[in-house]
C-alpha positions as CSV (number, residue, x, y, z in Angstrom):
1,M,161.2,-166.4,-136.3
2,R,159.6,-166.5,-132.9
3,I,156.2,-168.1,-132.6
4,S,154.0,-166.9,-129.8
5,I,151.7,-169.4,-128.1
6,K,148.9,-168.2,-125.9
7,P,147.9,-170.9,-123.5
8,K,144.3,-171.2,-122.7
9,V,142.7,-172.7,-119.6
10,T,139.1,-173.7,-119.5
11,L,137.3,-174.8,-116.4
12,I,134.5,-177.2,-116.9
13,G,132.0,-178.2,-114.2
14,A,131.0,-181.8,-114.4
15,G,127.8,-181.3,-112.5
16,P,126.3,-184.0,-110.3
17,G,128.1,-186.8,-112.2
18,D,125.6,-187.4,-115.0
19,P,127.5,-187.2,-118.3
20,D,124.3,-186.2,-120.2
21,L,124.2,-182.9,-118.2
22,I,127.5,-181.4,-119.6
23,T,127.1,-178.3,-121.7
24,V,127.7,-178.1,-125.4
25,K,130.5,-175.6,-124.7
26,G,132.0,-178.1,-122.2
27,V,132.0,-180.9,-124.8
28,K,133.7,-178.6,-127.4
29,A,136.4,-177.6,-124.8
30,L,137.1,-181.3,-124.1
31,K,137.3,-182.1,-127.8
32,N,139.8,-179.3,-128.4
33,A,141.9,-179.8,-125.3
34,N,145.6,-180.8,-125.5
35,V,145.7,-181.6,-121.8
36,I,143.0,-182.4,-119.3
37,L,143.5,-182.1,-115.6
38,Y,140.9,-184.1,-113.7
39,D,140.2,-185.6,-110.3
40,S,138.7,-188.9,-109.2
41,L,135.2,-187.5,-108.9
42,I,134.8,-187.1,-112.6
43,N,132.5,-189.5,-114.5
44,R,135.0,-191.2,-116.7
45,E,132.5,-191.2,-119.7
46,L,133.3,-187.5,-120.1
47,L,136.9,-188.2,-120.9
48,A,135.7,-190.0,-124.0
49,Y,135.1,-186.6,-125.5
50,A,138.8,-186.0,-125.6
51,P,140.5,-189.0,-127.2
52,N,143.6,-187.1,-128.2
53,A,144.2,-185.2,-125.0
54,K,146.9,-186.0,-122.5
55,L,145.0,-187.0,-119.3
56,I,146.4,-186.1,-115.9
57,L,144.8,-187.3,-112.7
58,T,145.4,-184.5,-110.2
59,D,144.5,-186.3,-107.0
60,Y,148.2,-187.1,-106.2
61,F,149.2,-183.5,-106.6
62,L,146.3,-182.2,-104.4
63,Q,147.2,-184.7,-101.6
64,A,150.9,-183.8,-101.7
65,T,150.4,-180.2,-100.5
66,T,149.4,-178.8,-97.2
67,S,147.0,-176.4,-99.0
68,P,145.1,-178.4,-101.7
69,K,142.5,-175.8,-102.5
70,K,145.2,-173.1,-103.1
71,Y,147.2,-175.6,-105.2
72,A,144.1,-176.6,-107.2
73,K,143.6,-173.1,-108.3
74,R,147.2,-172.5,-109.4
75,F,148.0,-175.9,-111.0
76,P,146.1,-175.4,-114.3
77,L,147.6,-172.0,-114.9
78,E,151.1,-173.1,-114.1
79,F,150.7,-176.2,-116.3
80,S,149.5,-174.1,-119.2
81,I,152.4,-171.7,-118.9
82,L,155.0,-174.5,-118.6
83,G,154.0,-176.0,-121.9
84,S,150.7,-177.8,-122.3
85,N,151.1,-177.1,-126.1
86,D,154.3,-179.0,-126.5
87,G,152.6,-181.6,-128.7
88,N,153.4,-184.6,-126.3
89,K,150.5,-186.7,-125.6
């Protein structure tokens, strides 16, 4: 039997850095996330909403390419397709 997994990517804006300003939908998305891709600008308090998620700091990946903006747009989608739902945390 073949099981179909539909990856989902959610982009959450962290605003001006105040963790009290995140939306309710943003908090729900963090709580349900398997993997969180974040950069060094995030307020680390927000990561507490996702105690079971695999956390990946993306700054290294963005610096390793000549086109960080283009890579930043593609990385979450590519990561989800390659297996963010593999259960490894």
